[in-house]
N, C-alpha and C positions, 0 to 999 in steps of 0.2 A: 413520421413513419418510422425512420431509422431508430429512433429511440423506442418504439413501441417493440420492435423485433429484439432488439438489445434487451429490453426488460424480459421479454419471454425466453431468451437465451440465458440470461443470468438466473432466472428461476429453475430453468433446467439444469444448470450446472450445479447449483446448490443442492437439488435434489439428488444428482448423479455422481457427484465428486466423493468418491469413497476413500480420499486420503485419510492416513491416520493422523489424529490430532492429539497432541500432548504437550505439557509444560515442561520443557526440559529446564535443568537449573541453570540460570544466567552464565555462571562459571563454566559450565560445559558447553554453552552454545558456541558455534563455530562459524556460521555464517547467517547474516541478518539481511533482510530485504527492507527497502524503504520506498514507499509508493505515496505520490502527492500530487496535487494538481498546482500548476505554476500559477502564482498570482502576482508576486512582487519581488523586489530585490530583498526585502527584509525576510521573507519565508525562505527564499533561495539561501541567505546566510545562515538562517537557522538550520536548514537541513544539512548545510555543509558542516556546521559546528557538531551536530549530533553524528554524522558520518565520521568525523574526526575522534570524537569521543569514543564511539564504539570501536573504531581502529586502534585507538590507544589501549583499549580493554582487550586487545587481540582478536576481535572478530574480523571476518572477511565482510565487506558492506557492499551491496549491489543497489543502486538507486534507479528507480524507473518513473516517470512522470507523465501526465497528459498536459498537453501545450495547447490550450485554447486559442481560438483564432484572435489575432491582435495583442498576443502576449509575447514578451521577449523570452529566449532561451539564454538566460544568462550564462555565460562562459563556455556554452556548448558542453557542458560537463557530464550531463546525464543523458541516457538514453531515454527517448519519449515517443508517443503516438499522439496523432492529431485526429481531428474528425475525417479527414481525408482517409485515414486508415481503417474506417469501418464503413462496410457495404451497406447499400440500400435495405439488405435484410439483416442488419445488425451483427453482422460477423467481422470480428476484428481481425484484419487482414497484415497483421505486422509480426514479422518473424522475432523482432526484438521482444515483443509482448508475449509471444508464444514461449520464448525462452524463460523470460523471466516467471511467468506463471507455471512452468514446469520444473522449476529449482525448487529443491527441498529445503527452504530457509528453516532453520531452527527458530527464529522469530520473523515476522512480517508485520512491520508499522506501517500503519495508514496515518499519514500526517495532513489530514483534512479536517476542518471543524464541521462540514456539512458534507454528507455523502454525494459523491459524484457518480451517476450511474454507469459512465465508461469504466471507471476504477473499480466500482463495485463487481463489476462483472470479471474483472481480473482477480479480485479478491474470492469470488465465488469459484474460480477456476484454479487457484492456488493451491500447490502440493505443500505449503508450510506447514510445518507442526503446530505453529502457535501464532494466530493471527490477532494482533492486537490494534485498537483503534478507539477513538472517542465514542463514549456512550450516546445512543439517540434512539428513539421509538424504532421498532422493527430492525435493530441492528444485531440482535442476537444471532441470527444464523450465518452471520458473516465472520464472527468473531469469538476466539475462545477468552479474550479479555477485553472487556470495554471499560474505558477509563471516565470518569466524572471529570470535567475540566472546564474552565472558562472558556467562552468562545473565542480564543485567540491562539495563533499557532504556537507562540513562545510557551505558554502555559501547558499546551497539549505535548509538546516535546518535552519538557521539564517532567511532566507527570508520567508519560510513557516509559522514559528513561529510568525515573525514580521506583517506580513499579517492577520495571524489568529487572534491575538489579536485586531485587529482594526475592526474587523466585528462587527457591532452594530446592 
């Protein structure tokens, strides 16, 4: 039931979010958001590597994740939400998630190989100028740039970075 209402809220956010969308040149981008679902230590390390690479490029980076039940929050390094932060009516009740959505990122990277309905809601609500994620059917309304990538996180991270730095 929770997911049904969450899906309705996501569709409503896609329709009603009037944020300006544009592709700023990578060299001019100042703030980047990274959004992902916690899976394993390998993915966590990949996210950290991307974060450090972006910081080395002079970007301010904010990372937010969804922590599924039974998964470890490695190093407690990133802000997160869990299923407990979602009401029975599908409303996300996390002030950290609200703050993340309201940040006007120059780029917002979604680093999941498959869509997570909870994080898709955050992407739909996002004020980011350019939202970038992996290509899949029905992904178009969520992203300004979708990347064709093999179904593994490392390849997705490399592809997203490769194409981002080419935006002029």
